[in-house]
N, C-alpha and C positions, 0 to 999 in steps of 0.2 A: 575615795572610791565609795560609791553609794552602797548602803546596806539594804536598800529596797530590792525585793526580788524582781527579776526580769518579768516584764509584762504587767506589773502591778500599776494601779493608777498613779501612785507617787512617782514611780520610775518613769512612766510616760510623761508626766508633767515636767520632770527634771530634764528629760531628754528632748522636750519640746515638740512632742508629737502626740497624736491621739490614736486610740484603737480604731480600727476600721469600722465605719458606720454602715448600716444597711443601705442599699441603693434607694435613692429617692424615686418614688413611684411617679411615672409620667402622668400629666394631667389627663391625657386620653384614657388612662387606665383607672383614674380615680373618680372621674365625673360620670354622671348619668349619660346614657346614649342619647343621641338626637332622636326626637320623636315629635309627631304632631300631638299636641296636648288637647284632650277633650275633657269637658266638665260634665260628669254624669249626674250631678245632683240638681234637683229643682232649685231655681233661684229664690233668694229671700225677697219677700215683698213687705215693705213696712208701711205703705199706705194702701187704701182700698182702691178697687177699680174705679169707683165713683170719683175718688180724689184725683187719680190719674187723669180721668176724663175732664175734671174741672181745670187742671193745669193745661191740658190740651186746648180746651175751649178758650181759656184766658189768653193763651199764646196766639190763637187765631184772631182774637179781638185786638191784641196789640198790633198785629200785622195789618188789620183792616182799618184801625182808627189812628194809631200813632204812626204806623208805617216803619220802613227801614231805609236807611240811606245806602244807595249803591253808587260808589264813587267812580266807577268806570262808565264813561258815556256809551261805549260800545255794548257793554253788558246791560246797562240800563235800557238801551233801545231794544235789545232782545227781550227783556222782561216785559216791556210795554207791548211788543209785538205778540207775546204769549198771553197777554191779558192783564198785566199789572197796570195801575193807574198812577200817573204823575201827581205829586202833591206839592210841587214847587222845589226848585233846587235839585238836589240828588235824591230826595225822598220819594219813595214809591209806596203805594198802597197795594197790598196783596189780598185779594178776595179769598175767603176761606175755602170756597169750592175749588179755586185755582190751585191753592197750595195742596189740598188733599188729593186732587187728581194727579198732580205732578209727582208727589212723593210715592204714590201708589205704584209707579212704574219702576221704582228702584228695587234691585234684587235683594233678597234676604240673606244671601251668602254668595261668595265668589272665591276663586283661587288666585293666588299670586305666584307666578312662575319665576324660576331662575334658570341660568344656563346649566346648573347642576340639578337635575330633576329631584334628587334626594333632598334638596333644600327648599322645594316649593311648599307652600302652606295654604291651608283653607281658612277663610275668615267667615265667621258666622256659623249658625247651625250647631252650637255647642262647642265649637273649636275655640281654643285660646292661643293667641299669638303674643309672644314677648318681644318688645322692641327696646333697643338700647337707649340710654340717656342721649339727649340731643340739645344743642343750643347754648350750653354754658360758655361764657367768655373766659373762664378760669378753669384750671385743673389743679389737683393737689395729690400729693402722696407723702408718706411719712419721711422719706429721705430728703426731698427737695422743698416740701412745703407748698403753700398756695402761690400760684403764679399765673400770668396771662398765658393762654393756650398758644402753642406753636404747631407748625406742620408736623414736627417730630412727635409731639404729644398726641396730636390727632391720629397719626399712624399707629402709635402704640395702642390707643383705644380700639382702632380697627382690628389690630392683632388680637386683642382680648375678645372682641366681638366674633371673630372667626373661630377662635379656639374653643370657646365655651358653647356647649350644645344647647343650653337653655336660651341662648340668643337665637331667635327665629328670623328676625329682620333687623337691618341696620336703621335705627330710628332717625338718622340724620348725622350731622357733625357731632360726635360725642363731646368734643370740645371745639370751639371755633379756632381755626388756624389763623390767628391774628397777624402773623408775619407775612401772610399772603394778601396782596392788595384786594380790596373788595370787588372791583370790576372783574377780576379773573379768579376769585376764590372759588366760585362754583365749578369752574372748569377743572382746576387742580384737585379740589375736594372730591368731585364725582369720579375723576380718573382714579384717584387712590381708592375710593370706595369700591369700584367695580373690578379693579385689578387685585386688590388685597383681600377681598372677601368674595364669596360666591352666594351670599344671602341677599334677599330682596332689599334694594336700596330706596332711600327716601329722596324725593325731590323737594327743593325749597322754591316756593313760588314767590320770590321777592320781586320779580318783574317778568313780563312775558318773554323777554329775550333769554333770561336765565332758565325759565321753564323749558323753552324749546331747546336750548343748549343741552340741558340735563337729559331730556328725552332722547336726544340724538346720541349722546354718549352711551346711555343705557341700551338703546336700540342696537348699536354696534356691538356692544359686549354680548348681547344675546343672539347675535347673528340673524336678526329679523329685518325684513323689509318694512317700510312704513305702513303698508297695508296689513302685514302680519301683526305689527305692533298693536293695531286697533282691535285685533281679535285675541290678544294675549296679554293680560295685565302682568307687567313685570316690574312695577314700581308703585309708589304711592306718595301722596303729599298730605301734610297736615295743614289744614286751613283754619286759622284763628280769626274770628270776628273781632272787630274793633268796638268792644262794648262801651257804652250802651248803643245797640241798634244801628251798627254801621258795618258794612263790608267795604274795606278800602280797595282801591283800584288794583293793587298787586294781587291781593288775595282772591278777589272775585274774578279777575282775569285768569288766575291760576285754576280756579274751579272750572271755568269755561274751557281752558286749553286741555286740562287733564280729562275732562268729560269728552271733548272732541276726539281725543286719542284713546278713549275707553280705558283710562288708567284711574285707579281708585283715589278718591279724596276722603279724608277723615275730617269732617266739618266739626270744629270744636270751639264754641264760644268760651272765652276766658272771663267768666263773670264772678267778680269779687263782691260778695254780699256785704253791704255796708259802704261800698265805695263806687264801683261801676255797676252795681245792681242793688235792688232794694235790700234793706237790712234783714227783712224776714226771709228765711231760707226758701219758703214756697214761692214768694214773689221773685226771688232771684232765679229759681228754677223755671218759672213762667217766662221770664225774659230770656234765659238760656234757650229754652225750647223754641221761642219765637225766632231767635237768631239762627238756631240750627235749622229749623224748617225752611227759612228763607234761603240759606246756602244750599240745602238739599234740593230745593225746588229749582234753583238756578242750574244745578248740574243736570237735572232732568229736562229742563227747557232746551239745553244744548243737545243732549243725547238721551232720550228715554231709555232706561235700562243701564245707564252708566253706573259702575260700582261705587258705592258710597258707604261710609260708616257714620253712625250717629255718635258724635264725640261729646264728652262732658268734662268740664273743668271748673265747676262751681265750688268755691270755698269761701271762707270768711276772712276778714282782715283783723289784724290786731287793732282794736279800737283805741289803744293808747298811742300807737305810732302810725297807723294807716298801712303798715306793711302786710303783705299776704301771709296767711298761716296755712300750713299744709299738714295732712295727717291728723286733722282734728275730728272730733265727733260730728261737727257740722259737715265737713268734707265727706265723711263716711256715709252719713245719711243722704247727702246729695248724690253720691255715686250710686247708691242702691236705688233711689227713686229715678235717677237717670236711666238705669237699666230697665226699670219698669216702663218708662216712656219709650225707649228704643224698641222694646218688644211690642208696645202699642202700635208702632209703625212697621213692625216686622223687619227691622234693620239690625245689622251688627252693631255692637256697643263698644265704644272705646272709653277707658278710664286710665289712671296713671298710678305709679308707685312713687310717691313724693313725700318730702319731709322738709322741715324748716331748720334743721340742725346745721351748725357751722362746722361740725366735725363728724367723722364716722364713729359715733359713740352710741350710748344707750338711747339717747333721744332720737337719733337717726333711725335706730332699729325699731323702736316701738311706734314711731309715727309712720314709718314705712309699712310695718306690719298692719297697722290700723287701716292704712289706705289700701293695701293689697287684699287683706281679708274682705273688706267691704266690696271691692271690685269683683273678686272671684265669686263671693256669695251673691253678688248682684247680677251675675251672669255675664261678666265681661268677655268679649271676644278678641279685643285688641288692647293689650296693656302696654301703654307707652311709658317712656322714662323708666323702664323696668330695672335697669342696672346702672348705678353710678351717680344718681342725682343727689346733690347736697346743696346746702345753703340756699334753699328756696329756688334752686335752678341756676344759681350764679356760678356754681363750681361742679365739675365732674371729678369725682374722687376715685382713684385707682382701688383703694381698699374697699370703699363702699360698693364698687362694681362687683368685686368678688364676694363680699358679704351678701349682696343681693342675689348673686348666682346661687349661693347656698340656700337662701330663703326660698327662691323660686323652685329649686330642686325639692325642697320640702313640700311645696304646693303640688308639684308634679306627682310626687309620691302619694300625697293625700288624695289627689284626684283619680288615682287608680282604683277602680271599683273592686270591692271584695267579692270573691266567689264563695258561695255557700253550697257545698256538696259533701259527699261522703268523705272525700279526701281531706278537705279543710276542717270538717267537724272533728276529725281525729279521734273517733270513738275507740278504735283499736289501740291507739297509743295510750289513751287514758286508762283503758282496761289493763294494759301491760304494766303501767307504772303503779297504779293503785294508790291507796292512801299512804301519805308520808314519803313517797319516792321523789324522783326528779326526772326531768325530761332531757337533760343534756345529752345523754348517750343513747337515746332511743333511735331506732332506724328512721322513724318519722322525722326526728330533728336532724340527724346526720345527713339525710337526703336533701335537706332544705336550708341548712344553717348559713350557707354562703349568700343566699338571695332572699332570706326570709324577711329581713328588715332593711330599712333605709341605711345606707352607708354614707356618712358625712364627708364633705369636702373640706370644710373649715373647722367645724366643731371638734373639740378635743374631749373624748369621753374617758380618758384615763383618770385614775385617782389622783388626789392632791399631791401625794409624795412623788409619783412618777412625773407629773406635770412640773413640779417645782425643780426636781433634779434635772429636767431637760431645759431649764432656763426660765420657767414660769412665763412663757410667751402667751400674751392674750390674743383674743380673736382678731383684733384689728391688725396686729403685727403678723399673725399667721396669714391673714388675707393678703397683706402686702407681699409676703414671700411667695405665695401662690401666684399672684399677679406677675411677679418678676419671672417666675418659672414658666408661666404660660407664654409670656412675650418671648422668652428664650427658645421655647419649643415650637413657636409658630412656624407653619409652613404655608407658603402662598398657594392658593388654589389654582387649578388648571384654567388657563384662558388661551383660546386660539391665538397663536402668534400674529396671524394676519389681523385679527380684531384688535389686539394690543397695539399694533403698528398704526392701524387706522384711527384708533382713539388718540394716540400720541400726536398724529398729524393734525387731527381736528382741533385738539387743545392748543397746539402750537399756532395754528392759523388763527383761531379765535383770540388767542392771547395777543398775537401781533396786531389784530384788528382793534384791540382795546377791550375785549370782553363785552360785558353788558354795563350800561351806564348805571351810576348810583342814583337811587330815587331821591 
């Protein structure tokens, strides 16, 4: 018979049970509330206005003398109709006056709507929008390791995107569902995206047929006619140029189709300094700017006033291997200068939260923080790849997703402006406490202690002894547990049953027809 007293830790261990633990607080209670984020601070500028103008003029010279290849015959003909000049093959010359007149018609800000009005967001004019990771072929978590993405993995990331309030828009496929055949992947991927979330979805412009299929699914989900869709942006597309100085057929057709339907495009050259762009950062930015201006001009040729975002993705390569490097000082400087260029054109600015780490570790954290700080202080309006990017974009990490949510919550708190008034100056409280006292029990503190400071989602602020006694769980493992909890607590958003049925019928029909051909 045990001599340990009833209820003692020793007795509980011998009897094979634990003392009751406190209720695990739901994610909805622990995270920050949904909000439209605004940046109240003046953006950082690291080059002069004259230097910005020099890059601008160099970009116009590139478009006038070297030109840019437009690989779509249809869009190339449109550009010529608007004033571009053929240079042989797919290459066109864009006169500087033509470019400047076209981009002047683009709006400086716009709204993106969803069927849930509470999830609609504004882009530009000081607003900051966070988009999920998109595009990795692999995913990882601590339990199952790194693996090719499946539809089940894809749906779990959608659940995370719906649960966490720092996610404003779904950036695309958080991981590619590689078990779904490519010709129909966009159909099943978009169906899941619009039924499992009520946040603004991304369209992949991999072909004209896929773009049109995606627009139709999103139109149905929002209960709009085609004419209403052209008056109400409810989606967006990321358009990458094929550097150096090319817009491939799928991407430029995507720009044209999205502009025709008045849906936003985020024109983003992927310029790797030292590989696909000059090794000098300023030269790479001049090329980035030329490519961006060409894409922006095409959108305005199709529909003057179509919503667009100036995107930037200039970074350097590892000169020892040729592989891209992210979250570097060069990337940070390029992001800030890109923000200066976007403001030169009075356009919303896109940057990214990216890193090159192969694990959700310290390297991932400091490279992501480097990238995000430079984006935010550079005046970013659309932060892509905000949560989950790992391994240079080859892997979407469950733990990194939650760690990024914590980091972005820190930014959201940082971006809340401080009020200076009689209440916040707290002169009465200072007078009451006087020299040598403390403020813990003052009425001023007691009235505000629950909301005075940021409350973390992942960070553990306990002392070492308490942390160790509770298992010494590090931040990465805590993030994994929070992700599992979020997935378990996920609840699907409301969708009109008739719309869900119509989407299902459309996907079934297009799947039977074979979907969209592979390029």
